[in-house]
N, C-alpha and C positions, 0 to 999 in steps of 0.2 A: 465630614465624618473623620477623615484622615486614614492613613495607611494602617494604623493600629487596629481599626475596627472594620476593616473591609472583609467581605465574605470570601473565604478561601478554604479549599480542601487540600490538605497536605498529603501526598502519597509517597510511599516508600519503595514502590516497584511498579513495573509495567502492568501487572494484573490489577493493582489498586487503581492505576490511572484509567484503565479500560472500564472498570466498574464505575468510577466516578464520572467519566465522560458519558457512559451509557445512561446513567441516572439523570445527569444534567440534560441530555438530549430528550429523554422521555418526558421530563418535566416541562421542557420548552415546547414539545409537540402536543402536550396535553390540553393546551388552551386554557389552563387554569389562571395564567397570568397574562396581562396584556402588555407586559414589558419584557425585554430580553432577560434571560437568566445571566447575571453578570458574575456569578461566583467563579473565581479563578481556581485552576487546578495546577498546583505547583509541587516540585519535589520537596520532601521534608528535609530540613537541615537542622542545625542546632536549635534546641528549645530551651528557653529559660522560664522558670515560673514567674508569675506576676508578683509585684510588690506585695508585702504582707497586708496592706490595707485592702487589697483586692481579694485576698483569700477568704473563703467562707463567708462571702457577702450575705448570703441568705440567712446565716446564723447571726451575724453581727448587725444586720439591718432588716429584721423580719417584716416590718411595716412597708419599707420601701420595696422589698422583694415581692411582697404580695401585690402591691400596686403594679409593679412591672410585669409580673406574671399574669395578672388579670388582664392588663392591656394587651399583652402578647396573645393570650388565648382569644380575646375578642378579635384581634387583627387576623389571626389564623382562621377563625370561624368565618369572618367576613370574606377573606380571600377564597376560602373553599366554596362558600355560597356563591360568590361572584363567578367563579369558574364553572360551577354547575349550571348557573343561569345562562352563561355564555354558551356552554355546550348544548343546553336545551334549546336555546334560540337557534343555534346552527342546525339542530335536528329538525326544527319546525320549518326552516327555509329550504330544505332539500326537496328537489322535485322527484316524484316517484314515477 
């Protein structure tokens, strides 16, 4: 995928870092995903807008955008359902 597309949260101060770390930890502990949360948390530095052909992608490429968005929604729904099933199975195996 390359460094340009890696998941990252950029923070501007310690408060934002704490919020990001807490959110990342809660998600990791939720059992929703069976892989580690690899989103990096890094200090915000200089920011440059993307090249013009990347700007307003959804307006310039509405058909492609709809396909991407529909795929993303299906993936998120699948991940959510998978997490709920895992949590439900964990609850069924607990000894009372």
